[in-house]
DSSP file (Angstrom, degrees, kcal/mol; ACC not computed):
  #  RESIDUE AA STRUCTURE BP1 BP2  ACC     N-H-->O    O-->H-N    N-H-->O    O-->H-N    TCO  KAPPA ALPHA  PHI   PSI    X-CA   Y-CA   Z-CA
    1    1 A M              0   0    0      0, 0.0     2,-0.1     0, 0.0     0, 0.0   0.000 360.0 360.0 360.0 145.7  -86.8 -197.5 -107.0
    2    2 A P        -     0   0    0      0, 0.0     2,-0.3     0, 0.0     9,-0.1  -0.398 360.0-134.0 -65.2 144.8  -83.2 -197.3 -108.3
    3    3 A K        -     0   0    0      7,-0.2     7,-2.7    -2,-0.1     2,-0.5  -0.788  10.8-122.7-102.0 151.3  -83.0 -195.8 -111.6
    4    4 A K  E     -A    9   0A   0     -2,-0.3     2,-0.4     5,-0.2     5,-0.2  -0.756  26.6-174.5 -88.6 132.5  -80.9 -197.2 -114.6
    5    5 A I  E >  S-A    8   0A   0      3,-3.5     3,-1.2    -2,-0.5    -2,-0.0  -0.895  72.1 -25.1-126.5 103.5  -78.4 -194.8 -115.9
    6    6 A G  T 3  S-     0   0    0     -2,-0.4     3,-0.1     1,-0.2    -1,-0.1   0.848 126.6 -48.4  69.8  32.1  -76.5 -196.0 -119.0
    7    7 A G  T 3  S+     0   0    0      1,-0.3     2,-0.3     0, 0.0    -1,-0.2   0.209 119.7 102.9  89.4 -15.5  -77.0 -199.7 -118.1
    8    8 A E  E <  S-A    5   0A   0     -3,-1.2    -3,-3.5     0, 0.0     2,-0.5  -0.781  72.8-123.2-101.5 149.0  -76.0 -199.4 -114.6
    9    9 A I  E     -A    4   0A   0     -2,-0.3     2,-0.4    -5,-0.2    -5,-0.2  -0.769  24.0-129.1 -89.4 129.3  -78.3 -199.3 -111.6
   10   10 A E        -     0   0    0     -7,-2.7     2,-0.2    -2,-0.5    -7,-0.2  -0.629  26.0-123.3 -77.0 129.6  -77.9 -196.2 -109.4
   11   11 A K        -     0   0    0     -2,-0.4    -1,-0.1    -9,-0.1    -8,-0.1  -0.509  20.1-131.9 -77.2 140.3  -77.5 -197.2 -105.7
   12   12 A M        -     0   0    0     -2,-0.2     3,-0.1     1,-0.1    -1,-0.1  -0.620  32.6 -96.4 -88.1 153.1  -80.0 -195.7 -103.2
   13   13 A P        -     0   0    0      0, 0.0     2,-0.2     0, 0.0    -1,-0.1  -0.363  45.5 -99.1 -63.1 146.2  -78.7 -194.1 -100.0
   14   14 A R        -     0   0    0      1,-0.1     3,-0.1    -3,-0.1    -3,-0.0  -0.475  22.4-159.5 -71.2 140.6  -78.7 -196.3  -96.9
   15   15 A K  S    S+     0   0    0      1,-0.2     2,-0.4    -2,-0.2    -1,-0.1   0.801  82.3  37.9 -82.4 -36.3  -81.6 -195.8  -94.5
   16   16 A Y  S    S-     0   0    0     50,-0.1    -1,-0.2     3,-0.0    50,-0.2  -0.967  83.5-127.8-123.0 139.1  -79.6 -197.4  -91.6
   17   17 A S     >  -     0   0    0     48,-2.0     4,-1.7    -2,-0.4     5,-0.1  -0.266  28.5-110.0 -74.2 161.4  -75.9 -197.1  -90.9
   18   18 A K  H  > S+     0   0    0      1,-0.2     4,-2.7     2,-0.2     5,-0.2   0.826 121.0  59.1 -64.6 -31.8  -73.6 -200.0  -90.3
   19   19 A K  H  > S+     0   0    0      1,-0.2     4,-2.2     2,-0.2    -1,-0.2   0.934 105.6  49.2 -60.6 -43.9  -73.5 -198.9  -86.6
   20   20 A A  H  > S+     0   0    0      1,-0.2     4,-1.7     2,-0.2    -1,-0.2   0.887 109.3  50.9 -58.1 -42.1  -77.2 -199.4  -86.4
   21   21 A Q  H  X S+     0   0    0     -4,-1.7     4,-2.5     1,-0.2    -1,-0.2   0.891 110.7  48.7 -67.3 -39.9  -77.0 -202.8  -88.0
   22   22 A E  H  X S+     0   0    0     -4,-2.7     4,-2.2     1,-0.2    -1,-0.2   0.902 109.0  54.0 -66.2 -36.5  -74.3 -203.9  -85.5
   23   23 A S  H  X S+     0   0    0     -4,-2.2     4,-1.6     2,-0.2    -2,-0.2   0.848 110.3  45.9 -60.5 -37.2  -76.5 -202.6  -82.7
   24   24 A V  H  X S+     0   0    0     -4,-1.7     4,-3.0     2,-0.2     5,-0.2   0.896 111.3  52.2 -76.6 -41.0  -79.5 -204.7  -83.8
   25   25 A E  H  X S+     0   0    0     -4,-2.5     4,-2.3     1,-0.2    -2,-0.2   0.916 110.5  48.4 -59.3 -41.7  -77.3 -207.8  -84.3
   26   26 A T  H  X S+     0   0    0     -4,-2.2     4,-2.2     2,-0.2    -1,-0.2   0.910 111.3  50.0 -69.7 -39.4  -75.9 -207.4  -80.7
   27   27 A A  H  X S+     0   0    0     -4,-1.6     4,-2.4     1,-0.2    -2,-0.2   0.924 112.0  49.1 -69.2 -43.9  -79.5 -207.0  -79.3
   28   28 A M  H  X S+     0   0    0     -4,-3.0     4,-2.6     2,-0.2    -1,-0.2   0.906 109.6  50.1 -62.1 -38.1  -80.7 -210.1  -81.2
   29   29 A H  H  X S+     0   0    0     -4,-2.3     4,-1.5    -5,-0.2    -2,-0.2   0.930 111.8  48.5 -63.8 -41.4  -77.8 -212.2  -80.0
   30   30 A K  H  X>S+     0   0    0     -4,-2.2     5,-2.8     1,-0.2     4,-0.8   0.908 110.1  52.7 -68.0 -36.5  -78.5 -211.1  -76.4
   31   31 A M  H ><5S+     0   0    0     -4,-2.4     3,-1.0     1,-0.2    -1,-0.2   0.929 108.9  48.9 -60.4 -45.6  -82.2 -212.0  -76.9
   32   32 A K  H 3<5S+     0   0    0     -4,-2.6    -1,-0.2     1,-0.3    -2,-0.2   0.788 111.3  49.9 -68.3 -23.3  -81.3 -215.5  -78.2
   33   33 A Q  H 3<5S-     0   0    0     -4,-1.5    -1,-0.3    -5,-0.2    -2,-0.2   0.618 116.0-117.0 -86.2 -11.7  -79.0 -216.0  -75.2
   34   34 A G  T <<5S+     0   0    0     -3,-1.0    -3,-0.2    -4,-0.8    -2,-0.1   0.734  86.9 109.8  86.8  18.7  -81.8 -214.8  -72.8
   35   35 A E      < +     0   0    0     -5,-2.8     2,-0.5    -6,-0.2    -4,-0.2   0.424  42.3 102.3-109.2   0.4  -79.9 -211.8  -71.6
   36   36 A L        -     0   0    0     -6,-0.7     9,-2.5     9,-0.3     2,-0.3  -0.745  51.3-170.7 -91.0 128.4  -81.8 -208.9  -73.2
   37   37 A K  B     -B   44   0B   0     -2,-0.5     7,-0.2     7,-0.2     6,-0.1  -0.894  23.0-114.4-115.1 145.4  -84.1 -207.1  -70.7
   38   38 A S        -     0   0    0      5,-3.1     4,-0.5    -2,-0.3    13,-0.0  -0.350  31.1-112.7 -74.2 163.7  -86.7 -204.6  -71.4
   39   39 A G  S    S+     0   0    0      2,-0.1    -1,-0.1     1,-0.1    -2,-0.0   0.960  97.9  19.5 -62.8 -63.9  -86.2 -201.0  -70.2
   40   40 A R  S    S+     0   0    0      1,-0.1    -1,-0.1     2,-0.0    -2,-0.0   0.948 131.0  34.6 -76.2 -52.6  -88.8 -200.3  -67.5
   41   41 A S  S    S-     0   0    0      2,-0.1    -1,-0.1     1,-0.1    -2,-0.1   0.765  89.9-138.6 -81.2 -22.6  -90.0 -203.6  -66.3
   42   42 A G        +     0   0    0     -4,-0.5     2,-0.1     1,-0.3    -3,-0.1   0.639  49.4 148.1  76.8  11.1  -86.7 -205.5  -66.6
   43   43 A K        -     0   0    0      1,-0.1    -5,-3.1    -6,-0.1    -1,-0.3  -0.498  57.8 -92.9 -82.1 155.4  -88.5 -208.6  -68.0
   44   44 A T  B     -B   37   0B   0     -7,-0.2     2,-0.4    -2,-0.1    -7,-0.2  -0.407  38.6-124.0 -66.2 138.6  -86.7 -210.8  -70.5
   45   45 A V        +     0   0    0     -9,-2.5    -9,-0.3     1,-0.1   -11,-0.1  -0.721  34.4 170.9 -85.9 128.6  -87.4 -209.9  -74.1
   46   46 A K        +     0   0    0     -2,-0.4     2,-0.3   -12,-0.0    -1,-0.1   0.527  50.8  80.5-116.6 -10.2  -88.8 -212.9  -76.1
   47   47 A S     >  -     0   0    0      1,-0.1     4,-1.7     0, 0.0     5,-0.1  -0.769  67.5-142.5 -98.6 143.6  -89.9 -211.3  -79.4
   48   48 A K  H  > S+     0   0    0     -2,-0.3     4,-2.0     1,-0.2     5,-0.2   0.796 103.3  58.8 -73.5 -24.7  -87.6 -210.5  -82.3
   49   49 A E  H  > S+     0   0    0      2,-0.2     4,-2.2     1,-0.2    -1,-0.2   0.873 106.9  47.8 -69.5 -36.1  -89.5 -207.3  -83.0
   50   50 A Q  H  > S+     0   0    0      2,-0.2     4,-2.2     1,-0.2    -2,-0.2   0.907 110.4  51.1 -68.2 -41.1  -88.8 -206.1  -79.5
   51   51 A A  H  X S+     0   0    0     -4,-1.7     4,-2.3     2,-0.2    -2,-0.2   0.890 110.3  48.9 -63.8 -40.7  -85.1 -207.0  -79.8
   52   52 A V  H  X S+     0   0    0     -4,-2.0     4,-2.6     2,-0.2     5,-0.3   0.942 110.4  51.5 -70.2 -42.3  -84.9 -205.0  -83.1
   53   53 A A  H  X S+     0   0    0     -4,-2.2     4,-1.7     1,-0.2    -2,-0.2   0.863 111.3  47.8 -63.0 -33.5  -86.6 -202.0  -81.6
   54   54 A I  H  X S+     0   0    0     -4,-2.2     4,-2.4     2,-0.2    -1,-0.2   0.924 110.2  51.6 -66.4 -43.6  -84.2 -202.1  -78.6
   55   55 A G  H  X S+     0   0    0     -4,-2.3     4,-2.2     1,-0.2    -2,-0.2   0.900 111.8  46.0 -63.6 -43.3  -81.3 -202.3  -80.9
   56   56 A L  H  X S+     0   0    0     -4,-2.6     4,-1.8     2,-0.2    -1,-0.2   0.871 110.1  53.9 -68.6 -33.6  -82.4 -199.3  -83.0
   57   57 A S  H  X S+     0   0    0     -4,-1.7     4,-1.8    -5,-0.3    -2,-0.2   0.922 109.2  48.8 -59.5 -48.7  -83.1 -197.3  -79.9
   58   58 A E  H  X S+     0   0    0     -4,-2.4     4,-1.6     1,-0.2    -2,-0.2   0.892 109.5  52.7 -60.4 -42.5  -79.6 -198.0  -78.7
   59   59 A A  H  <>S+     0   0    0     -4,-2.2     5,-2.9     1,-0.2     4,-0.3   0.823 106.7  52.6 -63.3 -32.9  -78.3 -197.0  -82.1
   60   60 A R  H ><5S+     0   0    0     -4,-1.8     3,-0.9     3,-0.2    -1,-0.2   0.865 108.5  51.1 -69.4 -37.9  -80.2 -193.6  -81.9
   61   61 A K  H 3<5S+     0   0    0     -4,-1.8    -2,-0.2     1,-0.2    -1,-0.2   0.861 107.6  52.1 -70.2 -31.8  -78.7 -192.9  -78.5
   62   62 A E  T 3<5S-     0   0    0     -4,-1.6    -1,-0.2    -5,-0.2    -2,-0.2   0.550 119.6-110.7 -80.9  -6.2  -75.2 -193.6  -79.9
   63   63 A G  T < 5 +     0   0    0     -3,-0.9    -3,-0.2    -4,-0.3    -2,-0.1   0.620  62.9 152.9  97.1   8.6  -75.8 -191.1  -82.8
   64   64 A A      < -     0   0    0     -5,-2.9     2,-0.9    -6,-0.1    -1,-0.2  -0.387  58.5 -91.1 -83.6 161.0  -76.0 -193.6  -85.7
   65   65 A K        +     0   0    0     -2,-0.1   -48,-2.0     0, 0.0   -45,-0.2  -0.588  66.7 146.7 -80.1 106.7  -78.0 -192.9  -88.8
   66   66 A V        -     0   0    0     -2,-0.9   -50,-0.1   -50,-0.2     3,-0.1  -0.998  51.5-107.3-136.8 136.6  -81.5 -194.3  -88.1
   67   67 A P        -     0   0    0      0, 0.0     3,-0.1     0, 0.0    -7,-0.0  -0.269  50.9 -87.5 -60.3 154.5  -84.8 -193.0  -89.3
   68   68 A P        -     0   0    0      0, 0.0    -8,-0.0     0, 0.0     0, 0.0  -0.197  52.9 -88.6 -65.3 154.3  -86.9 -191.3  -86.6
   69   69 A K        -     0   0    0     -3,-0.1     2,-0.3     1,-0.1    -3,-0.0  -0.280  38.8-123.4 -64.1 148.1  -89.3 -193.4  -84.5
   70   70 A K              0   0    0      1,-0.1    -1,-0.1    -3,-0.1     0, 0.0  -0.699 360.0 360.0 -86.8 141.4  -92.9 -193.9  -85.9
   71   71 A D              0   0    0     -2,-0.3    -1,-0.1     0, 0.0    -2,-0.1   0.482 360.0 360.0 -89.3 360.0  -95.7 -192.8  -83.5
């Protein structure tokens, strides 16, 4: 939780960078257009969760600030 210091709220550091956000937005846009394909099978992605995961994966490959994958 952010702490109050002298009446002002201290900002917490970002978990995800702007680059990661843009990558997820691009993946979501492609998914809505029906152009986003999954990696191995090449099937069209239909769930938003998969689109977000693909966007974050691409951001990691580009070196953006993204928390590590959960196992």
